[in-house]
N, C-alpha and C positions, 0 to 999 in steps of 0.2 A: 740732124733733126732741126726743123725750123724753130727760130726763136720768135715767140709772139710778143708784141709790144702793145700795151694798153694805150689807146688813143682817147682823147676827150671826145664827147659826143659831137661837139661843134668844131672839131679840129679843122683849121684852114678856112673857116667860114666867118670868123670874127676877128677883130671888132668891126662894127658897121657904124658909120657916122653919116647922118643926113641933117644938115643945118645944125641946130642946137641939140639934137637927139643923138644918143649913143646907145648901142646895143652891144653888150659884152657877155661873154661866158664867165661863169664863176664856178669854183669848186667848193661846194659848201661843207666838205668833210663828210663824215659818215651820215647816211640817211637810214633811219630805222622806223618802220611803221610800228605803232603802239595801239593795240586793241585791248581795252580792259576786259578782264575775265568777268563773268557774271557775278554781280554783287560787289565787285572790287573797285568801282569807279572812285569813291572817296579815298580809299586807301592808296590807289594809284596816284591820285592827284597829290596827296600828302607826300608820298615817296618821291614823286617827280619834283616837288617843291624842295624837299630836303636834299636830293642828289644834284639837281640841275638849276634850282632857283626859280622855278616857274610852276604854275598849276597846269593841269590838263586843260587845253583850250576849249572854250565854248564854241558852238557852231559859228562859222564864218569869222573866227578870230584866230590870231596867233599870239604867242607869248614869248617874250625874250627872257633868257635865263642867264646863267653865269658863263663866262668865258666863250662867248659867241654862240652858245646853244640857243635854239629856237624850237618851239613846238608849234606846228601848223595844223589847224583843223583840216582833216583830209577826207571827211565823210562821216556818216553816222557811226558813232562809237569808234572813231579812228582818228589818230593824229600821226604826224610825221615829225620825228625828232631829227633836227639837222644840226650839224656843227659839233656834235659830241657823240661819243659812243654811249649807249645806255648803261647806266649804273646797274650793277649786278642785282640789286634788290628789286628792280622794276619787274623782273621776270616772275616774281611771286604774285604780281597783281595783273599782269597783262601778257598777251602773246606778242612777242617781239620778232620782227622779220627784217633782215638786212635788205635795204633797197638801193644801196650805194651805187651799184653799176647800172641801174635801170632807168635813170632819169637824166635828161638834159636840163640844166639850170642856167638861165640867162637873166640879166638885169637890163631893163629898159629905163633910161633916165634922161631927164631934161624937160624943159618946158614943152608942152604938147604931148607928153607921154600918155595922158588920159585920152587925148583925141585919137592917137594911134590905136589904142585898145578899143575905143568906141567903134572903129571901123571893122573890128574883128570879133567882138564879144557882145553878147546880149546882157551886159551888166552895166549899171551906172557907176563909173569909176571916179566921178567927181568927188573931191575931197569931202564935201558936205555929206555925201551919201556913203562914201567908202573911206573912212578915216585911217590914220596910221595904225598899222597892225591888222587891218581888216584883210580877210582872205576869202577866196571863192574858188570852188571847183566848178568850172564853167567850160562852155564850148569856146574855142578860139578858132575862128573860121570853120574848120571841119574836123577838128581834133579836140579831145578833152585836155584841159590844162588846169593847173593850180596857179592862181594869180594872187600875190600878196603885196600890199602897199608897204614899202619900207620907209619912205619919207614923202614929203609933199610932191616930189616930182620923180619918184623912183619906185619901180615895181619889180618884184622877183617873179619870173614866169617859169613853170616847170611842165615839161611834157615827157612822155616816154622817150627814151633814148633813140629809138628807131625813127622818131618823128623830128629829130633835131634839124635836119636839112630843110624840111617843110616849114618848121617854125621860123627859122631864120629867113627863108624866102618870103613868107607871108608878112612877117613884121617889117622886113626891109621894104617890101612893096607898099605897105601902109605908111611907112616913114617917108618914102619918096613922094607919095601922093600928097601927104600933108605939107612937105617942103615945097612942092610945086605950087601950092595955093599961095604961098608966099608971104 
């Protein structure tokens, strides 16, 4: 019987460095979608705060919690819990779905990271408009992505696992074009 081995979505594609910019794959730990049950939004936020140290995120925001956990707004009445398995009590207030194997997660960092994203996304990623913790579900060239600002020059980008190679290609091309400007 063949032995199957799990590979990361970007295996063999990273890291990529162009000038001062770096693109690297990260393993964020468990990824769980959280959708509040009808009428349970406040109770869910309270339970999330108690269990993971953060409230349910508002639209276009993310929240940092305890021990590397983060909740990322992921659409209407939806968040993605990253970096921690959901506490058992959350299931009383929300539908929880494991998404861990379905996403490619990369970090784009360095001066000019906003300019790279400006070439690919219809969102203003300048710090004044997209502050620390801001997040957006947006188009990245021709695929849907989640983009979250981690710090002044660092973004977490997530796409479906099947689009990992395309994501790396598109980001690398934009990084090279920016570096060529000089």
